[in-house]
C-alpha positions in Angstrom: 2.2 12.1 -16.4 -0.5 9.4 -16.0 1.7 6.5 -16.9 1.6 3.8 -14.2 5.0 2.5 -15.4 6.6 5.5 -13.8 4.6 6.1 -10.6 7.2 7.1 -8.0 9.9 5.8 -10.3 13.5 6.8 -9.9 15.0 6.6 -13.4 18.8 6.5 -13.9 19.7 7.8 -17.3 22.3 5.7 -19.1 22.2 7.4 -22.5 21.0 10.7 -23.9 21.7 11.8 -27.5 20.0 13.1 -30.6 18.9 9.6 -31.3 16.8 9.4 -28.1 17.3 8.5 -24.4 17.6 5.3 -22.4 17.2 4.9 -18.6 16.6 2.3 -16.0 14.1 2.4 -13.2 16.0 1.8 -10.0 13.1 1.0 -7.7 11.0 -1.7 -9.4 12.2 -5.1 -8.2 10.6 -8.1 -9.7 10.1 -11.5 -8.1 12.7 -13.0 -10.4 16.3 -13.9 -9.8 19.0 -13.7 -12.4 19.6 -17.5 -12.5 15.9 -18.0 -13.4 16.2 -15.7 -16.4 19.7 -16.4 -17.5 20.7 -19.8 -16.1 24.4 -19.5 -17.3 24.9 -16.7 -14.9 23.9 -18.8 -11.8 26.7 -18.7 -9.3 28.9 -16.5 -11.5 28.4 -13.0 -9.9 27.7 -12.4 -6.3 24.5 -13.9 -5.0 21.5 -14.8 -7.1 20.6 -11.2 -7.7 17.0 -9.9 -7.7 16.2 -8.7 -11.2 14.7 -5.2 -11.5 12.3 -3.9 -14.1 14.2 -1.2 -16.0 11.1 0.1 -17.7 8.3 -0.9 -20.1 10.4 -1.2 -23.3 11.7 -4.6 -24.6 11.0 -6.6 -21.5 12.6 -9.6 -23.1 16.0 -7.8 -23.1 18.4 -7.7 -20.1 21.4 -5.7 -19.0 23.1 -4.9 -15.8 24.6 -2.0 -13.9 27.9 -2.6 -12.1 30.2 -0.6 -10.0 33.9 -1.3 -10.6 37.0 -0.4 -8.6 40.6 0.0 -9.6 41.9 0.4 -13.2 39.6 0.4 -16.2 39.9 -2.0 -18.9 39.3 -1.2 -22.6 35.7 -2.6 -22.5 34.5 -0.5 -19.5 32.6 2.7 -20.1 31.4 4.5 -17.0 28.2 6.5 -16.7 28.9 8.0 -13.3 31.4 7.3 -10.5 32.7 3.9 -11.7 29.2 2.7 -12.6 28.8 1.2 -16.0 26.5 -1.0 -18.1 27.1 -4.7 -18.2 26.0 -6.6 -21.3 24.3 -9.8 -19.9 24.5 -11.4 -23.4 28.2 -11.8 -22.7 29.4 -14.9 -21.0 29.8 -14.1 -17.3 33.5 -15.1 -17.5 34.1 -11.9 -19.6 33.0 -9.6 -16.8 36.0 -7.8 -15.3 37.1 -9.1 -11.9 37.1 -5.5 -10.4 33.2 -5.6 -10.3 32.1 -4.9 -6.7 28.3 -4.2 -7.1 25.9 -5.6 -9.6 22.2 -5.2 -10.4 20.4 -6.9 -13.3 17.5 -5.4 -15.2 14.9 -6.6 -17.7 13.6 -4.0 -20.1 14.4 -0.4 -20.1 12.9 3.1 -20.3 13.2 4.6 -23.7 12.4 7.9 -25.4 12.4 8.7 -29.1 14.4 11.8 -30.3 13.1 14.9 -28.5 10.4 13.0 -26.6 12.1 13.3 -23.3 12.8 17.0 -23.9 9.1 17.6 -24.5 8.2 15.8 -21.3 10.8 17.8 -19.4 9.4 21.1 -20.9 5.9 19.9 -19.7 7.4 19.4 -16.1 6.6 15.7 -16.2 9.9 14.8 -14.5 12.0 16.0 -11.7 15.6 16.1 -12.7 18.2 15.7 -10.0 21.9 14.7 -9.8 22.4 10.9 -9.6 23.8 9.4 -6.4 25.7 6.2 -7.2 24.6 4.7 -3.8 21.0 4.8 -5.0 21.8 2.4 -7.9 22.7 -0.5 -5.6 20.6 0.3 -2.6 19.1 -2.8 -0.9 15.8 -1.2 0.1 14.2 0.5 -2.9 10.6 0.9 -1.8 11.1 4.5 -0.5 13.8 5.5 -2.9 11.6 8.1 -4.6 11.0 9.8 -1.2 14.7 9.5 -0.2 15.9 11.1 -3.5 13.4 14.0 -3.1 14.2 14.5 0.6 17.9 15.1 -0.3 17.0 18.1 -2.6 17.0 21.7 -1.5 13.9 23.9 -1.3 10.3 23.0 -2.2 11.3 19.8 -4.1 12.2 18.2 -0.7 8.7 18.9 0.6 7.3 16.5 -2.0 9.1 13.6 -0.3 6.2 13.5 2.1 3.5 13.3 -0.6 1.5 10.1 0.2 1.2 7.4 -2.5 -2.6 7.9 -2.5 -3.5 11.4 -1.3 -7.2 10.3 -1.0 -6.3 8.3 2.1 -4.1 11.0 3.7 
């Protein structure tokens, strides 16, 4: 693909429609913590969470992914297995108490209508089922290899592909 933004990136798709697609890169942590970007969230949710770079689009925007347990409330929409998007523009007091995992993001990965379909047709992406555990994994450096290793057949072989094959 030739885009350094997505080198060994694991992208979790949060929206796909005729209007385009949106995803978050799960394995690009920044050196920022949530309280440094959104001070009103300091001490409100878990620890001072490391912020991840969701992609190259709108790096001044922020959102979160959260995993919830128990009953849903009317404001919760899940993407997969009790994982949903959290609007970080909301006051932290409005976040449901049944939140058990949380990860904040700046920016996102975005595709215009039919752009992602064209990239998929060109085999620019591997498409695999999401594993909710990957979303909140502490160590993300080897997430790309881990996801590929879980796959069946030749795709799993790619998990051993070195970051720079020239030094293999």
